[in-house]
All heavy atoms as TSV, in Angstrom:
chain	resi	resn	atom	element	x	y	z
A	1	MET	N	N	1.675	-6.985	14.494
A	1	MET	CA	C	2.363	-7.518	13.326
A	1	MET	C	C	3.467	-6.557	12.911
A	1	MET	O	O	3.255	-5.364	12.790
A	1	MET	CB	C	1.347	-7.714	12.204
A	1	MET	CG	C	1.959	-8.151	10.912
A	1	MET	SD	S	0.685	-8.377	9.662
A	1	MET	CE	C	1.346	-9.780	8.859
A	2	ALA	N	N	4.638	-7.066	12.689
A	2	ALA	CA	C	5.781	-6.247	12.300
A	2	ALA	C	C	5.642	-5.809	10.849
A	2	ALA	O	O	5.123	-6.535	10.006
A	2	ALA	CB	C	7.067	-7.037	12.488
A	3	LYS	N	N	6.124	-4.617	10.599
A	3	LYS	CA	C	6.109	-4.115	9.228
A	3	LYS	C	C	7.281	-4.690	8.461
A	3	LYS	O	O	8.341	-4.913	9.017
A	3	LYS	CB	C	6.245	-2.590	9.233
A	3	LYS	CG	C	5.030	-1.877	9.736
A	3	LYS	CD	C	5.266	-0.388	9.643
A	3	LYS	CE	C	4.083	0.354	10.205
A	3	LYS	NZ	N	4.255	1.783	10.080
A	4	SER	N	N	7.056	-4.910	7.188
A	4	SER	CA	C	8.164	-5.345	6.349
A	4	SER	C	C	8.967	-4.105	5.967
A	4	SER	O	O	8.471	-2.989	6.027
A	4	SER	CB	C	7.629	-6.039	5.094
A	4	SER	OG	O	7.068	-5.091	4.215
A	5	PRO	N	N	10.214	-4.287	5.565
A	5	PRO	CA	C	11.014	-3.138	5.141
A	5	PRO	C	C	10.348	-2.360	4.016
A	5	PRO	O	O	10.509	-1.157	3.915
A	5	PRO	CB	C	12.329	-3.774	4.671
A	5	PRO	CG	C	12.403	-5.081	5.376
A	5	PRO	CD	C	10.976	-5.526	5.546
A	6	ARG	N	N	9.572	-3.046	3.193
A	6	ARG	CA	C	8.893	-2.397	2.082
A	6	ARG	C	C	7.883	-1.375	2.584
A	6	ARG	O	O	7.620	-0.380	1.943
A	6	ARG	CB	C	8.201	-3.480	1.246
A	6	ARG	CG	C	7.308	-2.950	0.181
A	6	ARG	CD	C	6.601	-4.021	-0.633
A	6	ARG	NE	N	6.410	-5.263	0.059
A	6	ARG	CZ	C	6.699	-6.454	-0.448
A	6	ARG	NH1	N	7.190	-6.566	-1.635
A	6	ARG	NH2	N	6.488	-7.547	0.234
A	7	ASP	N	N	7.295	-1.624	3.796
A	7	ASP	CA	C	6.272	-0.750	4.328
A	7	ASP	C	C	6.826	0.422	5.127
A	7	ASP	O	O	6.100	1.360	5.425
A	7	ASP	CB	C	5.333	-1.536	5.244
A	7	ASP	CG	C	4.523	-2.579	4.499
A	7	ASP	OD1	O	4.391	-2.450	3.267
A	7	ASP	OD2	O	4.034	-3.515	5.138
A	8	GLU	N	N	8.089	0.361	5.520
A	8	GLU	CA	C	8.655	1.403	6.362
A	8	GLU	C	C	8.550	2.761	5.678
A	8	GLU	O	O	8.983	2.940	4.557
A	8	GLU	CB	C	10.122	1.100	6.680
A	8	GLU	CG	C	10.306	-0.006	7.679
A	8	GLU	CD	C	9.639	0.268	9.020
A	8	GLU	OE1	O	9.714	1.406	9.521
A	8	GLU	OE2	O	9.039	-0.662	9.551
A	9	GLY	N	N	7.973	3.711	6.394
A	9	GLY	CA	C	7.884	5.076	5.892
A	9	GLY	C	C	6.925	5.255	4.738
A	9	GLY	O	O	6.915	6.290	4.108
A	10	SER	N	N	6.105	4.266	4.447
A	10	SER	CA	C	5.231	4.388	3.285
A	10	SER	C	C	3.781	4.659	3.666
A	10	SER	O	O	2.942	4.755	2.791
A	10	SER	CB	C	5.333	3.135	2.419
A	10	SER	OG	O	5.004	1.997	3.171
A	11	GLU	N	N	3.481	4.793	4.962
A	11	GLU	CA	C	2.116	5.099	5.360
A	11	GLU	C	C	1.803	6.547	5.001
A	11	GLU	O	O	2.557	7.459	5.333
A	11	GLU	CB	C	1.931	4.889	6.862
A	11	GLU	CG	C	1.960	3.437	7.252
A	11	GLU	CD	C	1.656	3.233	8.720
A	11	GLU	OE1	O	0.949	4.054	9.312
A	11	GLU	OE2	O	2.163	2.247	9.260
A	12	LEU	N	N	0.701	6.729	4.321
A	12	LEU	CA	C	0.282	8.062	3.908
A	12	LEU	C	C	-1.126	8.327	4.426
A	12	LEU	O	O	-1.989	7.458	4.346
A	12	LEU	CB	C	0.274	8.179	2.386
A	12	LEU	CG	C	1.594	7.998	1.657
A	12	LEU	CD1	C	1.372	7.998	0.141
A	12	LEU	CD2	C	2.568	9.082	2.041
A	13	SER	N	N	-1.347	9.523	4.912
A	13	SER	CA	C	-2.694	9.912	5.311
A	13	SER	C	C	-3.496	10.230	4.047
A	13	SER	O	O	-2.913	10.499	2.985
A	13	SER	CB	C	-2.637	11.132	6.219
A	13	SER	OG	O	-2.257	12.277	5.475
A	14	PRO	N	N	-4.811	10.234	4.159
A	14	PRO	CA	C	-5.622	10.610	2.981
A	14	PRO	C	C	-5.253	11.994	2.439
A	14	PRO	O	O	-5.212	12.183	1.219
A	14	PRO	CB	C	-7.054	10.570	3.512
A	14	PRO	CG	C	-7.011	9.549	4.601
A	14	PRO	CD	C	-5.654	9.758	5.257
A	15	SER	N	N	-4.970	12.939	3.314
A	15	SER	CA	C	-4.610	14.275	2.825
A	15	SER	C	C	-3.258	14.259	2.102
A	15	SER	O	O	-3.073	14.980	1.116
A	15	SER	CB	C	-4.601	15.302	3.959
A	15	SER	OG	O	-3.617	14.988	4.906
A	16	GLN	N	N	-2.327	13.414	2.572
A	16	GLN	CA	C	-1.045	13.292	1.870
A	16	GLN	C	C	-1.240	12.678	0.494
A	16	GLN	O	O	-0.601	13.110	-0.471
A	16	GLN	CB	C	-0.069	12.443	2.684
A	16	GLN	CG	C	0.456	13.119	3.921
A	16	GLN	CD	C	1.288	12.170	4.766
A	16	GLN	OE1	O	0.852	11.054	5.052
A	16	GLN	NE2	N	2.466	12.608	5.147
A	17	VAL	N	N	-2.114	11.670	0.401
A	17	VAL	CA	C	-2.397	11.054	-0.900
A	17	VAL	C	C	-2.960	12.112	-1.846
A	17	VAL	O	O	-2.536	12.224	-3.001
A	17	VAL	CB	C	-3.361	9.856	-0.761
A	17	VAL	CG1	C	-3.823	9.374	-2.134
A	17	VAL	CG2	C	-2.705	8.725	0.010
A	18	THR	N	N	-3.898	12.908	-1.346
A	18	THR	CA	C	-4.491	13.966	-2.174
A	18	THR	C	C	-3.433	14.952	-2.643
A	18	THR	O	O	-3.375	15.306	-3.824
A	18	THR	CB	C	-5.592	14.708	-1.390
A	18	THR	OG1	O	-6.609	13.770	-1.034
A	18	THR	CG2	C	-6.203	15.834	-2.221
A	19	GLN	N	N	-2.551	15.380	-1.733
A	19	GLN	CA	C	-1.486	16.319	-2.098
A	19	GLN	C	C	-0.552	15.728	-3.143
A	19	GLN	O	O	-0.164	16.410	-4.101
A	19	GLN	CB	C	-0.698	16.732	-0.864
A	19	GLN	CG	C	-1.478	17.595	0.094
A	19	GLN	CD	C	-0.742	17.826	1.403
A	19	GLN	OE1	O	0.297	17.212	1.673
A	19	GLN	NE2	N	-1.277	18.713	2.224
A	20	LEU	N	N	-0.202	14.451	-2.962
A	20	LEU	CA	C	0.686	13.803	-3.927
A	20	LEU	C	C	0.016	13.645	-5.285
A	20	LEU	O	O	0.654	13.850	-6.333
A	20	LEU	CB	C	1.156	12.450	-3.389
A	20	LEU	CG	C	2.121	12.522	-2.210
A	20	LEU	CD1	C	2.330	11.134	-1.604
A	20	LEU	CD2	C	3.445	13.130	-2.626
A	21	LEU	N	N	-1.257	13.291	-5.279
A	21	LEU	CA	C	-1.991	13.174	-6.551
A	21	LEU	C	C	-2.054	14.519	-7.268
A	21	LEU	O	O	-1.875	14.584	-8.498
A	21	LEU	CB	C	-3.402	12.637	-6.315
A	21	LEU	CG	C	-3.510	11.155	-6.016
A	21	LEU	CD1	C	-4.918	10.806	-5.541
A	21	LEU	CD2	C	-3.143	10.330	-7.234
A	22	LEU	N	N	-2.305	15.580	-6.524
A	22	LEU	CA	C	-2.353	16.910	-7.143
A	22	LEU	C	C	-0.985	17.307	-7.698
A	22	LEU	O	O	-0.898	17.867	-8.793
A	22	LEU	CB	C	-2.842	17.943	-6.126
A	22	LEU	CG	C	-4.315	17.836	-5.735
A	22	LEU	CD1	C	-4.628	18.767	-4.568
A	22	LEU	CD2	C	-5.215	18.124	-6.923
A	23	ALA	N	N	0.065	17.002	-6.947
A	23	ALA	CA	C	1.414	17.317	-7.436
A	23	ALA	C	C	1.731	16.513	-8.691
A	23	ALA	O	O	2.310	17.039	-9.651
A	23	ALA	CB	C	2.444	17.035	-6.341
A	24	TRP	N	N	1.345	15.241	-8.683
A	24	TRP	CA	C	1.595	14.380	-9.846
A	24	TRP	C	C	0.835	14.887	-11.049
A	24	TRP	O	O	1.359	14.976	-12.156
A	24	TRP	CB	C	1.212	12.950	-9.498
A	24	TRP	CG	C	1.736	11.882	-10.413
A	24	TRP	CD1	C	2.753	11.981	-11.311
A	24	TRP	CD2	C	1.265	10.543	-10.498
A	24	TRP	NE1	N	2.948	10.778	-11.945
A	24	TRP	CE2	C	2.041	9.878	-11.465
A	24	TRP	CE3	C	0.275	9.834	-9.851
A	24	TRP	CZ2	C	1.844	8.542	-11.806
A	24	TRP	CZ3	C	0.082	8.506	-10.181
A	24	TRP	CH2	C	0.853	7.875	-11.151
A	25	ARG	N	N	-0.442	15.243	-10.820
A	25	ARG	CA	C	-1.253	15.778	-11.913
A	25	ARG	C	C	-0.649	17.073	-12.449
A	25	ARG	O	O	-0.734	17.370	-13.636
A	25	ARG	CB	C	-2.690	16.016	-11.444
A	25	ARG	CG	C	-3.592	16.501	-12.573
A	25	ARG	CD	C	-5.004	16.631	-12.138
A	25	ARG	NE	N	-5.134	17.807	-11.278
A	25	ARG	CZ	C	-6.263	18.196	-10.728
A	25	ARG	NH1	N	-7.367	17.499	-10.896
A	25	ARG	NH2	N	-6.315	19.267	-9.984
A	26	GLY	N	N	-0.012	17.831	-11.550
A	26	GLY	CA	C	0.623	19.080	-11.956
A	26	GLY	C	C	1.943	18.893	-12.668
A	26	GLY	O	O	2.593	19.862	-13.037
A	27	GLY	N	N	2.369	17.648	-12.839
A	27	GLY	CA	C	3.577	17.377	-13.607
A	27	GLY	C	C	4.788	16.973	-12.785
A	27	GLY	O	O	5.857	16.753	-13.341
A	28	ASP	N	N	4.649	16.892	-11.458
A	28	ASP	CA	C	5.782	16.515	-10.613
A	28	ASP	C	C	5.924	14.994	-10.606
A	28	ASP	O	O	5.293	14.298	-9.828
A	28	ASP	CB	C	5.569	17.036	-9.194
A	28	ASP	CG	C	6.762	16.791	-8.283
A	28	ASP	OD1	O	7.702	16.072	-8.696
A	28	ASP	OD2	O	6.749	17.311	-7.156
A	29	GLN	N	N	6.765	14.483	-11.478
A	29	GLN	CA	C	6.955	13.036	-11.595
A	29	GLN	C	C	7.708	12.449	-10.398
A	29	GLN	O	O	7.660	11.242	-10.169
A	29	GLN	CB	C	7.708	12.703	-12.888
A	29	GLN	CG	C	6.916	13.030	-14.136
A	29	GLN	CD	C	5.616	12.239	-14.209
A	29	GLN	OE1	O	5.600	11.037	-13.991
A	29	GLN	NE2	N	4.528	12.923	-14.504
A	30	SER	N	N	8.372	13.290	-9.616
A	30	SER	CA	C	9.147	12.790	-8.486
A	30	SER	C	C	8.263	12.225	-7.377
A	30	SER	O	O	8.747	11.474	-6.537
A	30	SER	CB	C	10.048	13.893	-7.926
A	30	SER	OG	O	9.259	14.906	-7.317
A	31	VAL	N	N	6.983	12.563	-7.337
A	31	VAL	CA	C	6.095	12.069	-6.280
A	31	VAL	C	C	5.497	10.706	-6.617
A	31	VAL	O	O	4.948	10.043	-5.737
A	31	VAL	CB	C	4.964	13.072	-5.962
A	31	VAL	CG1	C	5.527	14.395	-5.515
A	31	VAL	CG2	C	4.018	13.234	-7.131
A	32	ALA	N	N	5.601	10.275	-7.853
A	32	ALA	CA	C	4.953	9.036	-8.287
A	32	ALA	C	C	5.419	7.831	-7.474
A	32	ALA	O	O	4.593	7.022	-7.034
A	32	ALA	CB	C	5.198	8.798	-9.775
A	33	ASP	N	N	6.707	7.718	-7.232
A	33	ASP	CA	C	7.231	6.566	-6.492
A	33	ASP	C	C	6.700	6.538	-5.063
A	33	ASP	O	O	6.264	5.502	-4.577
A	33	ASP	CB	C	8.759	6.578	-6.499
A	33	ASP	CG	C	9.340	5.310	-5.913
A	33	ASP	OD1	O	8.919	4.214	-6.349
A	33	ASP	OD2	O	10.202	5.406	-5.028
A	34	ARG	N	N	6.729	7.671	-4.389
A	34	ARG	CA	C	6.221	7.728	-3.011
A	34	ARG	C	C	4.730	7.422	-2.970
A	34	ARG	O	O	4.256	6.698	-2.093
A	34	ARG	CB	C	6.488	9.107	-2.415
A	34	ARG	CG	C	6.032	9.187	-0.986
A	34	ARG	CD	C	6.551	10.415	-0.285
A	34	ARG	NE	N	6.048	10.411	1.079
A	34	ARG	CZ	C	5.586	11.476	1.694
A	34	ARG	NH1	N	5.597	12.644	1.088
A	34	ARG	NH2	N	5.149	11.392	2.922
A	35	LEU	N	N	3.982	7.953	-3.899
A	35	LEU	CA	C	2.545	7.713	-3.958
A	35	LEU	C	C	2.250	6.233	-4.188
A	35	LEU	O	O	1.445	5.629	-3.462
A	35	LEU	CB	C	1.926	8.554	-5.080
A	35	LEU	CG	C	0.429	8.391	-5.312
A	35	LEU	CD1	C	-0.356	8.830	-4.090
A	35	LEU	CD2	C	0.014	9.191	-6.534
A	36	LEU	N	N	2.904	5.639	-5.144
A	36	LEU	CA	C	2.653	4.233	-5.449
A	36	LEU	C	C	3.102	3.318	-4.322
A	36	LEU	O	O	2.431	2.331	-4.009
A	36	LEU	CB	C	3.310	3.858	-6.775
A	36	LEU	CG	C	2.694	4.565	-7.991
A	36	LEU	CD1	C	3.456	4.220	-9.252
A	36	LEU	CD2	C	1.227	4.246	-8.136
A	37	ARG	N	N	4.223	3.640	-3.648
A	37	ARG	CA	C	4.656	2.860	-2.480
A	37	ARG	C	C	3.617	2.923	-1.377
A	37	ARG	O	O	3.313	1.920	-0.734
A	37	ARG	CB	C	5.996	3.380	-1.947
A	37	ARG	CG	C	7.205	2.683	-2.479
A	37	ARG	CD	C	8.470	2.975	-1.652
A	37	ARG	NE	N	8.511	4.284	-1.023
A	37	ARG	CZ	C	9.084	5.364	-1.537
A	37	ARG	NH1	N	9.669	5.305	-2.718
A	37	ARG	NH2	N	9.086	6.497	-0.881
A	38	GLY	N	N	3.079	4.105	-1.141
A	38	GLY	CA	C	2.074	4.276	-0.094
A	38	GLY	C	C	0.792	3.534	-0.401
A	38	GLY	O	O	0.199	2.892	0.473
A	39	ILE	N	N	0.348	3.603	-1.641
A	39	ILE	CA	C	-0.876	2.902	-2.042
A	39	ILE	C	C	-0.660	1.395	-1.966
A	39	ILE	O	O	-1.514	0.660	-1.460
A	39	ILE	CB	C	-1.315	3.351	-3.450
A	39	ILE	CG1	C	-1.796	4.803	-3.387
A	39	ILE	CG2	C	-2.399	2.432	-4.001
A	39	ILE	CD1	C	-2.035	5.431	-4.737
A	40	TYR	N	N	0.488	0.924	-2.432
A	40	TYR	CA	C	0.780	-0.507	-2.366
A	40	TYR	C	C	0.797	-0.988	-0.917
A	40	TYR	O	O	0.255	-2.041	-0.588
A	40	TYR	CB	C	2.123	-0.818	-3.037
A	40	TYR	CG	C	2.446	-2.296	-3.014
A	40	TYR	CD1	C	1.992	-3.128	-4.027
A	40	TYR	CD2	C	3.165	-2.856	-1.965
A	40	TYR	CE1	C	2.262	-4.488	-3.998
A	40	TYR	CE2	C	3.437	-4.215	-1.928
A	40	TYR	CZ	C	2.982	-5.023	-2.948
A	40	TYR	OH	O	3.233	-6.370	-2.907
A	41	ALA	N	N	1.423	-0.208	-0.034
A	41	ALA	CA	C	1.499	-0.597	1.378
A	41	ALA	C	C	0.098	-0.715	1.979
A	41	ALA	O	O	-0.187	-1.662	2.726
A	41	ALA	CB	C	2.345	0.408	2.157
A	42	GLU	N	N	-0.766	0.230	1.662
A	42	GLU	CA	C	-2.136	0.167	2.191
A	42	GLU	C	C	-2.890	-1.035	1.634
A	42	GLU	O	O	-3.593	-1.738	2.365
A	42	GLU	CB	C	-2.893	1.459	1.883
A	42	GLU	CG	C	-4.323	1.453	2.364
A	42	GLU	CD	C	-4.481	1.250	3.873
A	42	GLU	OE1	O	-3.566	1.593	4.643
A	42	GLU	OE2	O	-5.545	0.746	4.284
A	43	LEU	N	N	-2.758	-1.292	0.354
A	43	LEU	CA	C	-3.392	-2.474	-0.234
A	43	LEU	C	C	-2.867	-3.751	0.411
A	43	LEU	O	O	-3.635	-4.689	0.678
A	43	LEU	CB	C	-3.166	-2.516	-1.747
A	43	LEU	CG	C	-3.930	-1.488	-2.563
A	43	LEU	CD1	C	-3.468	-1.536	-4.015
A	43	LEU	CD2	C	-5.428	-1.720	-2.468
A	44	HIS	N	N	-1.573	-3.803	0.686
A	44	HIS	CA	C	-0.973	-4.982	1.307
A	44	HIS	C	C	-1.530	-5.181	2.721
A	44	HIS	O	O	-1.832	-6.307	3.127
A	44	HIS	CB	C	0.548	-4.847	1.328
A	44	HIS	CG	C	1.256	-6.136	1.547
A	44	HIS	ND1	N	1.553	-6.604	2.801
A	44	HIS	CD2	C	1.702	-7.074	0.676
A	44	HIS	CE1	C	2.156	-7.763	2.690
A	44	HIS	NE2	N	2.266	-8.071	1.415
A	45	ARG	N	N	-1.675	-4.084	3.475
A	45	ARG	CA	C	-2.261	-4.188	4.819
A	45	ARG	C	C	-3.693	-4.709	4.755
A	45	ARG	O	O	-4.091	-5.580	5.527
A	45	ARG	CB	C	-2.227	-2.833	5.524
A	45	ARG	CG	C	-0.872	-2.484	6.101
A	45	ARG	CD	C	-0.943	-1.246	6.978
A	45	ARG	NE	N	-1.208	-0.028	6.238
A	45	ARG	CZ	C	-0.291	0.677	5.582
A	45	ARG	NH1	N	0.970	0.286	5.584
A	45	ARG	NH2	N	-0.616	1.774	4.940
A	46	GLN	N	N	-4.473	-4.180	3.818
A	46	GLN	CA	C	-5.863	-4.621	3.681
A	46	GLN	C	C	-5.931	-6.080	3.249
A	46	GLN	O	O	-6.769	-6.842	3.746
A	46	GLN	CB	C	-6.609	-3.732	2.694
A	46	GLN	CG	C	-6.858	-2.354	3.235
A	46	GLN	CD	C	-7.664	-1.498	2.297
A	46	GLN	OE1	O	-8.419	-1.996	1.457
A	46	GLN	NE2	N	-7.536	-0.189	2.424
A	47	ALA	N	N	-5.070	-6.485	2.345
A	47	ALA	CA	C	-5.048	-7.881	1.894
A	47	ALA	C	C	-4.654	-8.797	3.043
A	47	ALA	O	O	-5.207	-9.891	3.197
A	47	ALA	CB	C	-4.071	-8.045	0.726
A	48	GLY	N	N	-3.703	-8.367	3.864
A	48	GLY	CA	C	-3.300	-9.157	5.028
A	48	GLY	C	C	-4.463	-9.373	5.982
A	48	GLY	O	O	-4.671	-10.482	6.491
A	49	ARG	N	N	-5.228	-8.317	6.232
A	49	ARG	CA	C	-6.409	-8.451	7.094
A	49	ARG	C	C	-7.412	-9.419	6.484
A	49	ARG	O	O	-7.983	-10.263	7.173
A	49	ARG	CB	C	-7.052	-7.093	7.329
A	49	ARG	CG	C	-6.286	-6.231	8.305
A	49	ARG	CD	C	-7.079	-5.029	8.750
A	49	ARG	NE	N	-7.399	-4.113	7.674
A	49	ARG	CZ	C	-6.662	-3.083	7.299
A	49	ARG	NH1	N	-5.524	-2.834	7.924
A	49	ARG	NH2	N	-7.039	-2.297	6.318
A	50	ALA	N	N	-7.633	-9.315	5.181
A	50	ALA	CA	C	-8.586	-10.202	4.509
A	50	ALA	C	C	-8.126	-11.656	4.580
A	50	ALA	O	O	-8.935	-12.560	4.823
A	50	ALA	CB	C	-8.766	-9.779	3.051
A	51	MET	N	N	-6.835	-11.887	4.402
A	51	MET	CA	C	-6.324	-13.259	4.427
A	51	MET	C	C	-6.373	-13.864	5.833
A	51	MET	O	O	-6.579	-15.067	5.982
A	51	MET	CB	C	-4.887	-13.306	3.893
A	51	MET	CG	C	-4.760	-13.010	2.401
A	51	MET	SD	S	-5.580	-14.232	1.347
A	51	MET	CE	C	-7.203	-13.533	1.131
A	52	ARG	N	N	-6.231	-13.031	6.861
A	52	ARG	CA	C	-6.335	-13.551	8.232
A	52	ARG	C	C	-7.742	-14.021	8.556
A	52	ARG	O	O	-7.935	-14.856	9.430
A	52	ARG	CB	C	-5.876	-12.496	9.233
A	52	ARG	CG	C	-4.359	-12.368	9.291
A	52	ARG	CD	C	-3.893	-11.508	10.445
A	52	ARG	NE	N	-4.258	-10.107	10.291
A	52	ARG	CZ	C	-3.586	-9.211	9.561
A	52	ARG	NH1	N	-2.506	-9.588	8.907
A	52	ARG	NH2	N	-3.980	-7.963	9.499
A	53	ARG	N	N	-8.738	-13.508	7.846
A	53	ARG	CA	C	-10.130	-13.936	8.066
A	53	ARG	C	C	-10.459	-15.236	7.331
A	53	ARG	O	O	-11.498	-15.822	7.570
A	53	ARG	CB	C	-11.094	-12.840	7.619
A	53	ARG	CG	C	-11.062	-11.612	8.509
A	53	ARG	CD	C	-12.182	-10.658	8.190
A	53	ARG	NE	N	-12.208	-10.227	6.815
A	53	ARG	CZ	C	-11.718	-9.081	6.354
A	53	ARG	NH1	N	-11.132	-8.243	7.178
A	53	ARG	NH2	N	-11.805	-8.760	5.090
A	54	GLU	N	N	-9.591	-15.652	6.430
A	54	GLU	CA	C	-9.824	-16.880	5.671
A	54	GLU	C	C	-9.506	-18.107	6.519
A	54	GLU	O	O	-8.787	-18.018	7.494
A	54	GLU	CB	C	-8.964	-16.894	4.407
A	54	GLU	CG	C	-9.364	-15.862	3.392
A	54	GLU	CD	C	-10.763	-16.062	2.843
A	54	GLU	OE1	O	-11.113	-17.214	2.522
A	54	GLU	OE2	O	-11.506	-15.075	2.752
A	55	GLY	N	N	-10.014	-19.236	6.101
A	55	GLY	CA	C	-9.730	-20.483	6.799
A	55	GLY	C	C	-8.269	-20.882	6.667
A	55	GLY	O	O	-7.533	-20.369	5.826
A	56	ALA	N	N	-7.868	-21.830	7.491
A	56	ALA	CA	C	-6.468	-22.261	7.522
A	56	ALA	C	C	-6.038	-22.958	6.233
A	56	ALA	O	O	-4.848	-23.048	5.950
A	56	ALA	CB	C	-6.245	-23.189	8.706
A	57	ALA	N	N	-6.981	-23.444	5.444
A	57	ALA	CA	C	-6.626	-24.203	4.245
A	57	ALA	C	C	-6.276	-23.327	3.046
A	57	ALA	O	O	-5.803	-23.832	2.039
A	57	ALA	CB	C	-7.773	-25.140	3.874
A	58	HIS	N	N	-6.497	-22.021	3.138
A	58	HIS	CA	C	-6.196	-21.183	1.972
A	58	HIS	C	C	-4.684	-21.068	1.788
A	58	HIS	O	O	-3.918	-21.160	2.738
A	58	HIS	CB	C	-6.841	-19.805	2.087
A	58	HIS	CG	C	-6.124	-18.857	2.998
A	58	HIS	ND1	N	-5.067	-18.105	2.570
A	58	HIS	CD2	C	-6.301	-18.539	4.294
A	58	HIS	CE1	C	-4.615	-17.372	3.569
A	58	HIS	NE2	N	-5.357	-17.620	4.627
A	59	THR	N	N	-4.251	-20.885	0.555
A	59	THR	CA	C	-2.826	-20.774	0.259
A	59	THR	C	C	-2.435	-19.426	-0.319
A	59	THR	O	O	-1.251	-19.160	-0.478
A	59	THR	CB	C	-2.397	-21.883	-0.737
A	59	THR	OG1	O	-3.154	-21.733	-1.942
A	59	THR	CG2	C	-2.619	-23.258	-0.138
A	60	LEU	N	N	-3.399	-18.585	-0.613
A	60	LEU	CA	C	-3.109	-17.264	-1.178
A	60	LEU	C	C	-2.519	-16.364	-0.097
A	60	LEU	O	O	-3.008	-16.325	1.031
A	60	LEU	CB	C	-4.390	-16.648	-1.729
A	60	LEU	CG	C	-4.248	-15.348	-2.524
A	60	LEU	CD1	C	-3.400	-15.575	-3.762
A	60	LEU	CD2	C	-5.639	-14.845	-2.923
A	61	GLN	N	N	-1.456	-15.659	-0.426
A	61	GLN	CA	C	-0.825	-14.745	0.519
A	61	GLN	C	C	-1.171	-13.310	0.118
A	61	GLN	O	O	-1.543	-13.031	-1.022
A	61	GLN	CB	C	0.681	-14.932	0.515
A	61	GLN	CG	C	1.093	-16.284	1.055
A	61	GLN	CD	C	2.592	-16.454	1.055
A	61	GLN	OE1	O	3.326	-15.640	0.503
A	61	GLN	NE2	N	3.054	-17.507	1.691
A	62	ALA	N	N	-1.034	-12.403	1.078
A	62	ALA	CA	C	-1.405	-11.008	0.857
A	62	ALA	C	C	-0.682	-10.414	-0.350
A	62	ALA	O	O	-1.302	-9.718	-1.170
A	62	ALA	CB	C	-1.121	-10.188	2.107
A	63	THR	N	N	0.601	-10.680	-0.482
A	63	THR	CA	C	1.364	-10.122	-1.607
A	63	THR	C	C	0.814	-10.614	-2.935
A	63	THR	O	O	0.676	-9.832	-3.884
A	63	THR	CB	C	2.854	-10.495	-1.480
A	63	THR	OG1	O	3.336	-9.966	-0.237
A	63	THR	CG2	C	3.675	-9.937	-2.628
A	64	ALA	N	N	0.481	-11.877	-3.024
A	64	ALA	CA	C	-0.086	-12.414	-4.274
A	64	ALA	C	C	-1.436	-11.777	-4.566
A	64	ALA	O	O	-1.759	-11.478	-5.708
A	64	ALA	CB	C	-0.226	-13.933	-4.167
A	65	LEU	N	N	-2.221	-11.550	-3.526
A	65	LEU	CA	C	-3.531	-10.932	-3.709
A	65	LEU	C	C	-3.374	-9.513	-4.254
A	65	LEU	O	O	-4.071	-9.118	-5.190
A	65	LEU	CB	C	-4.305	-10.923	-2.392
A	65	LEU	CG	C	-5.702	-10.341	-2.422
A	65	LEU	CD1	C	-6.595	-11.107	-3.389
A	65	LEU	CD2	C	-6.307	-10.370	-1.013
A	66	VAL	N	N	-2.468	-8.761	-3.689
A	66	VAL	CA	C	-2.262	-7.367	-4.139
A	66	VAL	C	C	-1.716	-7.341	-5.557
A	66	VAL	O	O	-2.170	-6.560	-6.386
A	66	VAL	CB	C	-1.306	-6.628	-3.184
A	66	VAL	CG1	C	-0.916	-5.267	-3.755
A	66	VAL	CG2	C	-1.942	-6.470	-1.816
A	67	ASN	N	N	-0.754	-8.207	-5.850
A	67	ASN	CA	C	-0.154	-8.210	-7.177
A	67	ASN	C	C	-1.116	-8.742	-8.206
A	67	ASN	O	O	-1.120	-8.364	-9.326
A	67	ASN	CB	C	1.136	-9.019	-7.178
A	67	ASN	CG	C	2.218	-8.321	-6.404
A	67	ASN	OD1	O	2.212	-7.114	-6.265
A	67	ASN	ND2	N	3.152	-9.072	-5.866
C-alpha cells in the first residue's frame, strides 16, 4: 500500500516517540508537530488495517475512524 503524502517522513520508532515526549515535557514546543504527525500516522495505519478486516458493506474509512 502506498503512503499518502501526509505519512511521508512521519514514521517514528518507540524510542523516538519517547525522546520527543521528553523534549516536549521539557518545554521544547518545536517537537509537538513532529510528535503529533507521527502518532497520527501510526493511528491511521492501524485504522487502515482494522478497516481491511471489515466486510465489504462497511462505509467507515480509516481517516474517519482516526478523527
